[in-house]
C-alpha angles and dihedrals in degrees: 000000000000110000118172088189119043117245116216111205118197135175116214116207108177103310095338125099119204132189125232090276090058092248117142111247105166148331135250109248113177112214090217135033115261105183102204094035096099093150094042093235090133090050094049089052095042092047090058093042089053088058089055094256137117134242133214113204117190126206127179098231140037098241092053090049094056095043094049092050089051092049092050092046092053090051092047090049093050094047093047096045114102108252114186088190093058106079096161105132092217093053092045090051094048092046090053093047095047091050091049091048095055118075110212094188094053091044091053088052091054089048090051091050091055092045090055093045117104093255093049123221115321107226094226094047089047092053098051094040093068090073097043098268129120138168130220128198142135090272091074124086120253089251092051093050092049092050092049091047092049089050092051092048093051093050094244092113106054102181121038118188110198148161119246091267087083094061096067123065098356119094104211107150119203136182092228130025118196122196105203092191136012091221133094127231093271093052097259124131108261113249127234095267093052091048092049092047089054102043089041090074084077126072096028119171113262095014 
């Protein structure tokens, strides 16, 4: 039960946030309009990134992981792209902050490491990495996983979408952890230990 840093656990149902006693404690209100982000996953990741922190997002199966990473990357790309027609001050501020938070030079270094790895650069991983997003699952080689983990630890990769295998044995602290679904890969409800392993990536001492 010892936690040097308090861990705030919340459940999101539509726009409402509830605490562990199932009491409403707030709502999710994006500062900008993100057209395809009906579940606010992009905003929850972006919100943390704009505060100079990182996010771990867990999904139960590999195909979900890659699709979600691609969807987030598309939203980040759209938000960060200069748009002369968009004169909304909030959008302009978020765009400038997002571009300032992502280090193109360091991301290029991660891409180069993956390109030089035995498996070469996976096209999907290469695409999402350009906006500070990566994915992690058992389908990647050991070298690919090591490079992605190092990128996340260094703060170069800001959003890491992963299966539950990442939660055990790998110490990758994050400011926010999002569980996309309470089920495991075989469709069963995750148990308490699995849940604690995942959410325990947030609120780490010194991070």
